[in-house]
C-alpha positions as CSV (number, residue, x, y, z in Angstrom):
1,M,-18.2,-4.2,-11.6
2,S,-15.6,-6.4,-13.4
3,M,-11.8,-6.5,-12.9
4,E,-11.3,-4.7,-16.2
5,E,-13.5,-1.8,-14.9
6,A,-11.2,-1.7,-11.9
7,F,-8.1,-1.6,-14.1
8,N,-9.6,1.2,-16.2
9,A,-10.3,3.2,-13.0
10,I,-6.8,2.7,-11.8
11,R,-5.3,3.8,-15.2
12,A,-7.6,6.9,-15.0
13,G,-6.3,7.9,-11.6
14,K,-9.6,7.0,-9.9
15,P,-10.1,5.0,-6.7
16,I,-11.1,1.4,-6.3
17,L,-12.1,-0.6,-3.3
18,V,-10.4,-3.9,-2.4
19,F,-11.8,-6.3,0.2
20,D,-9.4,-8.9,1.4
21,F,-11.0,-12.1,2.7
22,D,-13.8,-13.2,5.0
23,D,-11.2,-15.3,7.0
24,R,-8.5,-12.6,7.2
25,E,-8.9,-8.9,8.1
26,R,-12.4,-8.7,6.6
27,E,-11.5,-5.1,5.7
28,S,-11.9,-3.0,2.5
29,D,-9.2,-0.5,1.5
30,L,-9.8,2.6,-0.6
31,T,-7.0,2.4,-3.1
32,V,-5.5,4.7,-5.7
33,A,-2.3,4.3,-7.9
34,S,0.4,6.2,-6.0
35,E,1.6,8.0,-9.1
36,F,-1.9,9.6,-9.6
37,I,-2.6,10.6,-6.0
38,T,-3.9,14.1,-5.5
39,W,-4.8,16.0,-2.3
40,E,-8.5,15.4,-3.2
41,H,-7.8,11.7,-3.0
42,L,-6.3,12.2,0.5
43,K,-9.4,14.2,1.5
44,L,-11.6,11.4,0.3
45,M,-9.6,8.8,2.3
46,R,-9.6,10.9,5.4
47,K,-13.3,11.6,5.3
48,E,-14.8,8.5,3.8
49,A,-12.3,5.8,4.8
50,G,-10.7,7.1,8.0
51,G,-8.0,4.4,8.4
52,L,-4.2,4.8,8.0
53,V,-2.9,6.1,4.7
54,C,-0.1,3.9,3.5
55,T,1.9,3.6,0.3
56,T,3.2,0.2,-1.0
57,T,6.6,-0.7,-2.4
58,P,7.3,-4.0,-4.3
59,Y,9.8,-6.0,-2.3
60,R,12.5,-6.1,-5.0
61,I,12.4,-2.3,-5.3
62,A,12.6,-1.9,-1.6
63,K,15.5,-4.2,-1.4
64,A,17.3,-2.6,-4.3
65,V,17.1,0.9,-2.8
66,G,17.7,-0.1,0.8
67,L,14.2,0.4,2.3
68,P,13.8,-2.0,5.2
69,F,10.9,-3.5,7.0
70,M,10.3,-1.6,10.2
71,S,10.3,-4.8,12.2
72,D,13.8,-5.5,11.0
73,V,15.0,-2.0,12.0
74,Y,13.5,-2.6,15.5
75,W,15.0,-6.1,15.8
76,D,18.4,-4.9,14.8
77,D,18.3,-2.3,17.5
78,R,17.0,-4.7,20.2
79,E,20.2,-4.7,22.2
80,K,20.2,-1.0,22.7
81,Y,16.4,-0.9,23.3
82,P,15.4,-4.3,24.8
83,V,11.7,-3.4,24.7
84,L,11.8,-3.6,20.9
85,K,12.7,-7.3,21.2
86,D,9.7,-7.9,23.5
87,M,7.4,-6.0,21.1
88,A,8.3,-8.1,18.0
89,P,5.2,-8.7,15.8
90,N,5.1,-12.5,16.2
91,D,1.5,-12.9,17.1
92,I,-0.5,-11.1,14.4
93,P,-3.9,-13.0,14.6
94,Y,-4.7,-12.8,10.9
95,D,-1.2,-13.2,9.4
96,N,1.6,-15.8,9.8
97,T,4.2,-13.4,8.4
98,K,5.8,-10.3,9.8
99,S,4.2,-6.9,9.4
100,S,4.6,-5.3,6.0
101,F,5.3,-1.9,7.6
102,G,8.3,-0.1,6.4
103,V,9.7,3.3,7.4
104,T,7.7,6.5,7.4
105,I,8.6,9.5,5.2
106,N,7.9,13.1,4.3
107,H,9.2,14.9,1.2
108,R,11.6,17.6,2.2
109,D,9.5,20.2,0.4
110,T,6.6,19.5,2.8
111,Y,5.9,21.7,5.9
112,T,4.3,19.6,8.7
113,G,3.9,16.7,6.3
114,I,0.4,15.8,7.4
115,T,-1.9,18.0,5.3
116,D,-3.6,16.5,2.3
117,K,-1.4,18.5,0.0
118,D,1.8,17.6,1.8
119,R,1.0,13.9,1.8
120,A,0.0,14.0,-1.9
121,L,3.4,15.5,-2.7
122,T,5.2,12.9,-0.6
123,I,3.4,10.0,-2.3
124,T,3.7,11.2,-5.9
125,E,7.3,12.1,-5.6
126,Y,8.1,8.8,-3.9
127,A,6.5,6.9,-6.7
128,K,8.3,9.0,-9.3
129,T,11.6,8.4,-7.5
130,I,11.6,4.7,-6.8
131,F,10.6,3.6,-10.3
132,Q,13.3,5.3,-12.2
133,D,15.3,3.2,-14.7
134,K,18.7,3.7,-12.9
135,P,20.8,1.7,-10.4
136,G,19.4,1.2,-7.0
137,K,22.3,3.1,-5.3
138,E,21.5,6.2,-7.3
139,I,17.8,6.0,-6.3
140,E,18.9,5.4,-2.7
141,K,20.9,8.6,-2.8
142,E,17.9,10.5,-4.3
143,L,15.6,9.2,-1.6
144,G,18.0,10.6,1.0
145,T,18.2,13.9,-0.8
146,N,14.5,14.4,-1.3
147,F,12.9,12.7,1.7
148,R,13.2,12.7,5.5
149,A,12.3,10.0,7.9
150,P,10.3,9.6,10.1
151,G,7.4,11.3,8.4
152,H,3.6,11.0,7.9
153,I,3.4,8.5,5.0
154,H,3.7,4.9,6.1
155,L,5.5,2.8,3.6
156,L,4.5,-0.9,3.2
157,N,6.8,-3.4,1.6
158,T,5.3,-6.4,-0.1
159,S,6.4,-9.9,0.6
160,D,9.1,-11.3,-1.7
161,K,6.7,-13.3,-3.9
162,I,3.5,-11.3,-4.2
163,L,0.4,-13.3,-3.2
164,K,2.3,-16.4,-2.5
165,S,3.1,-16.3,1.3
166,R,1.2,-13.2,2.3
167,F,-2.3,-12.1,1.2
168,G,-2.7,-8.7,2.7
169,H,-3.8,-5.4,1.2
170,T,-0.2,-4.6,0.6
171,E,0.1,-7.5,-1.9
172,L,-3.5,-7.3,-3.2
173,C,-3.4,-3.7,-4.1
174,T,0.2,-3.8,-5.5
175,A,-0.9,-6.7,-7.7
176,M,-3.8,-4.6,-9.0
177,M,-1.3,-1.9,-10.0
178,Y,0.9,-4.4,-11.9
179,M,-2.1,-5.8,-13.7
180,A,-3.4,-2.3,-14.6
181,G,0.0,-1.4,-16.1
182,V,0.8,1.6,-13.9
183,K,3.7,2.1,-11.6
184,P,3.2,-0.8,-9.1
185,S,2.7,1.2,-5.9
186,A,-0.7,1.6,-4.4
187,T,-1.8,4.2,-1.8
188,I,-4.4,2.6,0.5
189,C,-6.6,3.4,3.4
190,E,-8.9,1.2,5.4
191,M,-12.7,1.8,5.4
192,M,-13.7,2.3,9.1
193,G,-17.2,1.9,10.4
194,D,-19.3,3.9,12.8
195,N,-19.4,1.2,15.5
196,G,-15.8,1.1,16.5
197,G,-14.8,-1.5,13.9
198,S,-14.2,-1.8,10.2
199,R,-17.0,-0.9,7.8
200,P,-18.8,-4.2,7.0
201,K,-18.3,-5.5,3.5
202,E,-22.0,-5.1,2.6
203,E,-21.9,-1.4,3.6
204,V,-18.7,-0.9,1.6
205,M,-20.4,-2.5,-1.4
206,E,-23.3,-0.1,-1.1
207,F,-20.9,2.8,-0.8
208,A,-19.1,1.6,-3.9
209,K,-22.3,1.3,-5.9
210,K,-23.5,4.8,-4.8
211,H,-20.3,6.4,-5.8
212,S,-19.6,4.2,-8.9
213,I,-16.3,2.9,-7.4
214,P,-15.2,-0.5,-8.6
215,F,-15.2,-3.1,-5.8
216,V,-13.1,-6.2,-6.0
217,T,-12.4,-9.1,-3.6
218,G,-9.2,-10.8,-2.6
219,N,-10.3,-14.0,-4.3
220,E,-10.8,-12.2,-7.6
221,V,-7.4,-10.5,-7.3
222,V,-5.6,-13.7,-6.6
223,E,-7.3,-15.5,-9.5
224,A,-6.5,-12.7,-11.9
225,W,-2.9,-12.4,-10.6
226,N,-2.1,-16.1,-11.1
227,K,-3.4,-15.9,-14.6
228,Y,-1.4,-12.6,-15.2
229,L,1.8,-14.2,-14.0
230,E,1.2,-17.4,-16.1
231,D,0.2,-15.5,-19.3
232,N,3.1,-13.1,-19.1
233,K,5.7,-15.6,-17.9
234,L,6.5,-13.4,-14.9
235,D,8.1,-14.1,-11.5
236,L,7.1,-11.2,-9.2
């Protein structure tokens, strides 16, 4: 399927599959625009993907509303908890940058936070909150009012310049949201295999064909992203 078919699926609230690179994680993520997430999507991710459900945030939004990288939170508390200094993520084998993990959250209207319906509520309300056209401090206050941390949704912050220094699924899937013209937050879940590892790319491609889900690769996303930035004179 083409990139345009993937964009159309995103706009329609349907999932796509994004493979990163053969020389990186070699993983495929089931991906849906966060604003359109339903509990049925979470069920699909849980049963057919099986990885960790995460929701992305563009770096500039995260910075404006005060959402940190979790590695920074740990590092800032290293004097009180020295083990956090020893556990710093400075040896990720497929990535020369720090982890994209941010904080974890639940919406305050959830119960345990882990059910498909609870997680769908957290994700859609999060996307609705952070992309409001209002000052960051006001959004920060709303986040504190409406969400609790820690929770069951793992937030991921993109790198400062998307797909310039880091080429993870956080950046790839967020870039897809930008290019599709939806709120630029993706909810993603890795496709796990039955042999203790990730599901091989060829198997994911067969799954995508069987279920009519668009499948795109990191190379395709990067090429389209660079053209998108150039054509629209954007700096993201």
